C-alpha positions in Angstrom: -74.0 -31.3 89.8 -77.0 -29.4 91.3 -79.9 -28.2 89.1 -78.8 -24.6 89.7 -75.2 -25.2 88.6 -76.4 -27.2 85.6 -78.8 -24.3 84.5 -76.0 -21.8 84.8 -73.6 -24.0 82.8 -76.3 -24.5 80.2 -76.8 -20.7 80.0 -73.1 -20.1 79.6 -72.8 -22.7 76.9 -75.8 -21.2 75.1 -74.2 -17.7 75.1 -70.9 -19.1 73.9 -72.8 -21.0 71.1 -74.3 -17.8 69.9 -71.0 -16.1 69.7 -69.6 -19.2 68.0 -72.3 -19.1 65.3 -71.6 -15.4 64.7 -67.9 -16.2 64.4 -68.5 -19.1 62.1 -70.3 -16.7 59.6 -67.7 -14.0 59.6 -65.2 -15.5 57.2 -67.9 -16.2 54.6 -68.7 -12.5 54.4 -65.1 -11.3 54.0 -64.2 -12.8 50.7 -66.9 -11.2 48.5 -65.8 -7.6 49.5 -62.1 -8.4 49.8 -61.6 -10.4 46.6 -61.2 -7.6 44.1 -58.3 -6.2 46.2 -56.9 -9.6 46.6 -57.0 -10.5 43.0 -55.4 -7.1 42.0 -52.6 -7.4 44.6 -51.8 -11.0 43.5 -52.4 -10.2 39.8 -54.8 -13.0 39.1 -58.1 -13.1 37.2 -61.1 -12.5 39.3 -62.6 -15.9 38.4 -59.7 -17.5 40.3 -61.8 -17.1 43.4 -63.5 -20.4 42.3 -60.3 -22.2 43.2 -60.5 -21.0 46.8 -64.2 -21.7 47.1 -63.8 -25.3 45.6 -60.9 -26.1 47.9 -62.6 -24.7 50.9 -65.7 -26.7 50.1 -63.8 -29.9 49.8 -62.3 -29.3 53.3 -65.8 -28.4 54.8 -67.4 -31.6 53.2 -64.6 -33.8 54.6 -64.6 -32.5 58.1 -68.3 -32.0 58.6 -69.0 -35.7 57.8 -66.0 -37.0 59.7 -66.8 -34.9 62.8 -70.2 -36.6 63.1 -68.3 -39.9 63.5 -65.6 -38.6 65.8 -67.6 -36.6 68.4 -68.2 -39.6 70.6 -64.4 -40.1 70.9 -63.2 -36.6 71.1 -66.1 -34.9 72.8 -67.7 -31.7 71.5 -65.5 -29.4 73.5 -62.2 -30.7 72.2 -63.6 -30.8 68.6 -64.7 -27.2 68.9 -61.5 -26.0 70.5 -59.2 -27.7 68.0 -61.3 -26.7 65.0 -61.5 -23.1 65.9 -57.8 -23.0 66.4 -57.4 -24.3 62.8 -59.7 -21.5 61.6 -57.7 -18.9 63.5 -54.4 -20.1 62.1 -55.8 -20.3 58.5 -57.2 -16.7 58.7 -54.0 -15.4 60.2 -52.1 -17.0 57.3 -54.5 -15.4 54.9 -53.6 -12.0 56.4 -49.9 -12.6 55.8 -50.0 -14.7 52.5 -47.2 -13.7 50.1 -48.9 -15.4 47.1 -52.3 -16.8 46.3 -51.1 -20.3 46.4 -50.6 -20.1 50.2 -54.2 -19.0 50.6 -55.4 -21.8 48.5 -53.6 -24.3 50.6 -55.0 -22.9 53.8 -58.4 -22.6 52.3 -58.5 -26.4 52.8 -57.5 -26.0 56.4 -60.1 -23.3 56.9 -62.8 -25.6 55.4 -61.7 -28.4 57.6 -62.0 -26.3 60.7 -65.3 -24.7 59.6 -67.0 -28.0 58.8 -66.0 -29.5 62.1 -67.2 -26.4 64.1 -70.5 -26.4 62.2 -71.1 -30.2 62.8 -70.1 -30.0 66.4 -72.2 -27.0 67.3 -75.3 -28.4 65.4 -74.9 -31.7 67.1 -74.6 -30.1 70.6 -77.5 -27.7 70.0 -79.8 -30.4 68.6 -79.3 -32.4 71.9 -79.2 -29.5 74.3 -81.6 -26.8 73.2 -85.1 -26.4 71.9 -86.5 -25.1 68.6 -86.4 -21.4 69.6 -82.6 -21.4 70.3 -81.8 -23.7 67.4 -83.5 -21.2 65.0 -82.0 -18.2 66.7 -78.4 -19.8 66.6 -78.8 -20.1 62.8 -80.1 -16.6 62.6 -76.9 -15.4 64.3 -74.8 -17.3 61.7 -76.5 -15.0 59.2 -75.7 -12.1 61.4 -72.0 -13.1 61.2 -72.2 -13.4 57.5 -73.6 -9.9 57.4 -71.0 -8.5 59.7 -68.1 -9.9 57.7 -68.5 -7.5 54.8 -68.8 -4.6 57.2 -65.4 -5.5 58.7 -63.7 -5.7 55.3 -65.5 -2.6 54.0 -64.4 -0.6 57.1 -60.8 -1.7 56.6 -60.7 -0.7 52.9 -62.6 2.5 53.5 -59.8 3.4 56.0 -57.2 2.9 53.3 -56.0 -0.2 54.9 -55.2 -3.5 53.2 -57.7 -6.3 52.8 -55.3 -8.3 55.1 -56.6 -6.2 58.1 -60.0 -7.7 57.6 -58.8 -11.2 57.9 -56.5 -10.2 60.8 -59.5 -8.9 62.8 -61.5 -12.0 62.2 -58.5 -14.2 63.0 -58.2 -12.4 66.3 -61.9 -13.1 67.1 -61.3 -16.8 66.3 -58.3 -16.9 68.7 -60.6 -15.5 71.5 -63.2 -18.1 70.6 -60.8 -20.9 70.6 -59.5 -19.8 74.0 -63.1 -19.8 75.3 -63.6 -23.3 74.0 -60.4 -24.5 75.6 -61.4 -23.1 79.0 -64.8 -24.8 78.8 -63.8 -28.0 77.0 -65.3 -30.3 79.7 -68.6 -28.4 79.9 -69.9 -29.4 76.5 -71.4 -32.7 77.5 -75.2 -32.9 77.2 -76.5 -33.8 80.7 -79.4 -36.1 80.6 -81.4 -37.4 83.6 -79.7 -40.3 85.2 -81.6 -43.6 85.4 -80.7 -46.0 88.3 -79.6 -49.5 87.5 -79.5 -48.7 83.7 -76.1 -49.5 82.2 -74.6 -47.2 79.6 -75.5 -48.4 76.1 -72.7 -50.0 74.1 -71.0 -48.0 71.3 -73.0 -48.2 68.1 -71.1 -49.5 65.1 -70.6 -47.1 62.3 -72.2 -49.5 59.8 -75.4 -49.5 61.9 -75.8 -45.8 61.2 -74.8 -46.0 57.5 -77.5 -48.7 56.7 -80.4 -46.6 57.9 -82.3 -45.2 54.9 -83.4 -42.1 56.8 -79.8 -41.1 57.1 -79.4 -40.8 53.4 -82.9 -39.5 52.6 -82.4 -36.8 55.2 -79.0 -35.9 53.7 -80.6 -35.5 50.3 -83.3 -33.3 51.8 -80.6 -31.1 53.3 -78.8 -30.8 50.0 -82.0 -29.9 48.2 -83.0 -27.4 50.9 -79.7 -25.5 50.7 -79.9 -25.6 46.9 -83.3 -23.8 47.0 -82.1 -21.2 49.5 -78.9 -20.5 47.6 -80.5 -20.6 44.1 -83.2 -18.2 45.0 -80.8 -15.7 46.4 -78.2 -16.2 43.6 -80.4 -15.9 40.5 -83.3 -13.7 41.7 -81.6 -10.5 40.5 -81.1 -12.0 37.0 -84.8 -13.0 36.8 -86.1 -9.7 38.0 -83.9 -7.6 35.8 -83.7 -9.6 32.6 -87.0 -11.4 32.8 -89.4 -9.1 34.6 -88.1 -5.7 33.6 -87.3 -4.5 37.2 -84.7 -1.8 37.6 -81.3 -2.8 38.9 -81.8 -0.8 42.1 -85.2 -2.2 42.9 -84.0 -5.8 42.1 -81.1 -5.3 44.4 -83.5 -4.2 47.2 -85.6 -7.3 46.5 -82.7 -9.7 46.9 -81.6 -8.0 50.1 -85.2 -8.4 51.3 -85.1 -12.1 50.5 -82.1 -12.5 52.9 -83.7 -10.2 55.4 -86.8 -12.4 55.4 -84.7 -15.4 56.0 -83.1 -13.8 59.1 -86.5 -12.5 60.4 -88.1 -15.9 59.8 -85.6 -17.7 62.0 -86.1 -15.2 64.8 -90.0 -15.3 64.6 -90.5 -18.9 63.8 -88.2 -20.1 66.5 -90.7 -18.8 69.0 -93.7 -20.2 67.1 -92.1 -23.6 66.8 -91.6 -23.8 70.6 -95.2 -23.1 71.2 -97.0 -25.1 68.5 -94.4 -27.8 67.8 -91.5 -28.2 65.5 -93.1 -30.7 63.3 -96.2 -28.5 62.5 -94.0 -25.4 61.8 -91.6 -27.5 59.6 -94.4 -28.9 57.3 -96.0 -25.4 57.1 -92.6 -24.0 56.1 -92.1 -26.6 53.4 -95.5 -25.8 52.0 -94.8 -22.1 52.2 -91.5 -22.6 50.2 -93.5 -24.4 47.5 -96.1 -21.6 47.3 -93.5 -19.0 47.1 -91.8 -20.9 44.4 -95.1 -21.0 42.4 -95.4 -17.2 42.6 -91.9 -16.8 41.3 -92.8 -19.2 38.4 -96.0 -17.4 37.4 -95.7 -15.2 34.2 -96.6 -12.2 36.3 -95.2 -8.7 37.0 -92.0 -8.3 39.0 -93.7 -7.5 42.2 -95.3 -11.0 42.2 -91.9 -12.7 41.9 -90.5 -10.4 44.6 -93.5 -11.4 46.9 -92.7 -15.0 46.1 -89.1 -14.6 47.0 -90.0 -13.0 50.3 -92.4 -16.0 51.1 -89.6 -18.4 50.2 -87.2 -16.7 52.5 -89.5 -16.4 55.5 -90.8 -20.0 55.0 -87.3 -21.4 54.4 -85.9 -19.9 57.6 -86.7 -22.6 60.1 -86.3 -25.6 57.8 -82.5 -26.2 58.3 -82.4 -25.7 62.0 -85.6 -27.7 62.7 -84.6 -30.6 60.4 -81.3 -30.6 62.3 -83.2 -30.5 65.7 -85.4 -33.4 64.7 -82.6 -35.6 63.4 -82.9 -37.9 66.4 -86.6 -38.4 65.8 -85.8 -39.7 62.3 -82.8 -42.0 63.0 -82.6 -42.5 66.7 -80.6 -40.7 69.3 -77.7 -43.1 69.1 -77.1 -42.2 65.4 -77.9 -38.5 65.6 -74.4 -37.0 65.8 -73.2 -39.0 62.9 -76.2 -38.2 60.8 -76.0 -34.5 61.5 -72.4 -34.6 60.1 -73.6 -36.4 56.9 -76.4 -33.9 56.5 -74.1 -30.9 56.8 -71.8 -32.4 54.2 -74.7 -33.0 51.9 -76.0 -29.4 52.4 -72.6 -28.0 51.3 -72.6 -30.3 48.3 -76.1 -29.4 47.3 -75.5 -25.7 47.7 -72.4 -25.9 45.6 -73.7 -28.1 42.7 -77.4 -27.5 42.2 -77.5 -23.7 42.0 -74.9 -24.0 39.3 -77.1 -26.4 37.3 -79.9 -23.9 37.7 -77.6 -21.3 36.2 -77.0 -23.6 33.3 -80.7 -23.9 32.6 -81.1 -20.1 32.8 -78.3 -19.6 30.3 -79.4 -22.3 27.9 -83.2 -22.1 28.2 -84.4 -18.9 29.6 -84.1 -16.9 32.8 -87.8 -17.8 33.5 -86.5 -21.3 34.2 -85.7 -20.2 37.8 -89.3 -20.4 39.0 -90.0 -23.9 37.7 -86.6 -25.1 39.1 -87.5 -23.7 42.5 -91.0 -25.4 42.3 -89.5 -28.8 41.4 -86.8 -28.6 44.1 -89.4 -27.5 46.7 -91.7 -30.4 46.0 -88.7 -32.8 45.9 -87.7 -31.5 49.3 -91.2 -32.3 50.7 -91.1 -35.8 49.3 -87.6 -36.4 50.8 -88.4 -35.1 54.1 -91.6 -37.2 54.3 -89.7 -40.3 53.3 -86.9 -39.7 55.8 -89.5 -39.2 58.6 -90.9 -42.6 58.2 -89.3 -44.5 61.1 -88.5 -48.2 60.7 -90.4 -50.7 62.8 -88.5 -51.3 66.1 -86.5 -48.0 66.0 -86.0 -46.4 69.3 -88.3 -43.6 70.0 -87.1 -40.2 71.0 -88.6 -36.9 72.0 -87.4 -33.6 70.7 -86.4 -31.2 73.3 -88.7 -28.2 73.7 -87.0 -26.2 76.3 
């Protein structure tokens, strides 16, 4: 393959990866807007949504971890094609579900497909792209989450059933699955060939699982997502009940937090490519802790809102850059598997720890949010520092910067 051909292939894969990250976020944005209509049609309590979310999380956890261990056998292209097809089928079944039980059953399938897509895309992007595109890809996932509610809102505003929202997204997933099938053999990461150097033997799974950095990194991912989710989930409660901010202003502040997360990924992707991923990552971790301190201070609401904005902007590149630098922590041969474990841990941390923070807010005081964010932010820094200490004799790798 010539350099020109390889560049064109890489550009095409990058464009497809952007669309894939948007598509991956679309289903997450549908449920919040559509659930009131769904629960009314199926005549179930609104809190029943927890069943759907739990089942979907189980599927996501299972497949995201398993995908990291199967990429070498299946190939990224086959994994993405098959997993996207599973998502398309699940969403189509959602659109035609006669009872909630059918949706619950296919929530597991949707989670399985989504987890494998997430793991496969992140593994490919970490090996093929630099920090700028890694950040932008995750920003586009957020764009997909933002577009999802608009699709469902448009359907409901046109007096159509909530089923149309899922039907539209299912159609998008079919198109994406088709694109993956047509490009299934192009998802290999091309590295410079070395003459007279034999291909390394397969690495035993146990060799990956005994690396401390694998598990320390997984814990770091779980804590990071917990900070991101807890800040967005409970900020409104803190501002309205604890700081006397009006409901309208508090809502704008929460929206601003998520907007800072999106903007941070766009801006800091470029910065990381110029000054280095490691420097930006450590600065971001420190920024998260500083923002958490502002939220924890017994100060007026605007100080907490400022802290939230700092947390959002600072947190933006942490997930993509920690993913990008996985090979630096565990070695290239273990990177795909480790990324799968990290994604599973991130889903688990995002599901459990924000709930525990909610328990603290209910049983102690809403002001417990700030100290909780401070503790988790400091813990994240410690875990990342510990996971970054390479063992003597580990292979050295270089993060791609282009």
